[in-house]
N, C-alpha and C positions, 0 to 999 in steps of 0.2 A: 240253267243247271248244266253242269259238266258231266258228261258220260264218257267213259273209256278214254279220258284225257290224262296225260301225265303232266303234272305241274313241276317244272324244274326249279329247284331252289339254288342258291348260290353255291352250295357245296357240290351239287350235281354238275353245275356248269364248270366249276374249277377242276373237277375230276376229268372233264372232257378236253380241257385246253392244255396244250403244250405250254410249259412255263416260258414266259416272254418278259424281257426287260428292255428298257431304253436307258442307255448310259450316256450322260453328257460329260465330255472330257475337256479339261484345260490342258494344253500342251505347254512345254517349256518354249520360250520365245524362239521362233525360227525353226522349230522342230515339227511343225504341223504336218508337213508332207511325209516325213519319215514315220511319224506316229500313225498317220492314215494308212500307210502301206503295211505297217506291222499289225495293226488291228484288223484290217480286212483279210489277212491271211489266217487268222485264228479260227479254229473249229467252232461251230455254233454261232458265229457272227454272220448275220444275214445281210445287213446293210450298214454302210458307213457313209455319212454325209459331212462335208466341211461346212462350217457355219461362220457367219459374221455376227458378232454380238458378244455376250458374256461368256459363251463357250466356243471352243474351236471345232469340236466334232460331236456328232450324235451317232450312237451305235445301237442297232437293234440286234438283240440276241434271242435265239430260240433254242431251248435245250430239251432233252427228253424227260428230264426230271428237275425238281427244284435244287437238289444237291449239285448237279452238274452246272446249273445256272449260277449258283453261288460260287462255285470253284472257278468258273470261267471269268467272272467279274473279279473276285478277290485274288485268285492265284495267277491269273494270266494278265488281264487288262490293267489292273491297279499296280502290278509289279513291273510294267514296262518302264524303261529308263526315262522317257520323256513325258510321262504323265505327271502333271503337277497336282491336279485334283479331279474328283469325279462326283457326279450326282446320279444316283440310280433310282429309276422309277420302275417298279414291278407292276406288270399288268395283272389285274385281278379278275377281269371279265371281258 
């Protein structure tokens, strides 16, 4: 029997987490280094890694709220000249 325990549900957990997303990027051929430098300088970008495989970069973004997260991805990262395509994975817990 549980006494004086708080059981967290998913909504409680989501309210405690800062919005986080991982974005996989495909760069235009030969533009990987330039794109890496552009992305790493953006506000809310915490990590950028160069990859071998289907994608060229993976980016971790942490924002104070979901609207800022959305704008960082849609209005900043996706609008960079050398971004060919993206795949966004939003963290839920």
